[in-house]
N, C-alpha and C positions, 0 to 999 in steps of 0.2 A: 706244604707238607700235608699229606692226605688225612692224617689222624689228629690234626691240631684244631681244636675248637676255635681259636682266634683266627687261624687261616680260613676256616669255613665262614666265619662272620665277615672277614674282609671280602671274600668271594661273593657272598650274598649282597653286601652293601655295594660292591662294584656293579653287580647285575642290576640292582635297583637304582643305580645312578646316585647313590648316597655315599660318596667317598669321604665325607667329613670335611674338616677344616682345610686340609691340603691333601695332595695326592700321595704323600709319603706316610701319613699317619691318619688313622681314623680314631674317633672317640665315640663312646657310647656308655650308657648306664650299665653297671654290672647287674647280674641276676639278683644279687643280695646286697644292695647298697647299705653301707654301715650308718650313713646319715643322709638326709635329703641333699641332693646335688652331687653325690659321689659319682665320678666319671672315671673311665679307663681310657688311656691313650696308648694305642697299639700301632707299631709300624706295619706297613702293608707288606713288607717282606718278612719271611720267617727268620727270627733271631731267637735263640733259646733263652738268653737272659742278658742282663746289662753288661756282663763281662765279655760276652761272645764277640760283639762288634761295637766297640766304643763309639765309632762315628754314628752309627744308627741309633745308639742309645742317646747320643746328644741331640739328634734330630727329634726323637720322640720327647725328650725332656724339654726341648725348646717349645714344642707344640703345647705340652702340658703347662709350662710356665706362662706362655702367652695367654692361655685360657684363664689361668689363675689371676693374672694381672687384670684381665677384662672383668672378672667377677668382682674384684675390689674388696674381697673379704679375706680374713685369715684362713689358713688351711695348711694341710700337709700334702707334700708330693712324696710318694713312697714307691720304691721298687724293691724287689727281693731277688736274690741270686741263690738258687738251690732250695731243695725241699726243707733242709734244716733251718733255713731262714724264712720259712712259711710260703715259699713259692709253690703254688698249686697248679698253675697253668704254665707250661714251659715254652712260652712265647713271650718275649720281652713286653712288659706293659708297665706304665706308670699309673698310679692311683692319684687322682685329685680328690682330696677329702676336705670339703669346707668345714670350718670349725666355728663354734661359738661357745661362750661360757656355759658350763654345765650341760654340754650336749650328751653326756653319758659315755663318750668314747674315751677310754683311758689307755694311753700308750705306756708300755713298761719302762721306758728309759726316762720318764719324767717323774716328778714328785707327786703326780696326781694320785688320788686315792678314790676308790669306788665309794659312792655315797649310798 
């Protein structure tokens, strides 16, 4: 998709020979990581969001989960579907967000409070 920033990144990484962990999914650090080690896992084909093509969603989730396992640390795997759910880039992507006690990142569905 010509105007998709993640499709552009996929194209650039392919040209540079950096296709990531496997040929179906690339991973990279986002422009504004929320904690050190934050990574994005993006399928190399354009998929608008996790509900558009569940099979591709599973492939991308598998890559993110494998990476998380290799890190051996606690973390969050997060994806969003739609602008109302905070999706800002409309190309399916999974966030791997490594976590540690008092890292300052507070998720609204937990009992965490800002310090």
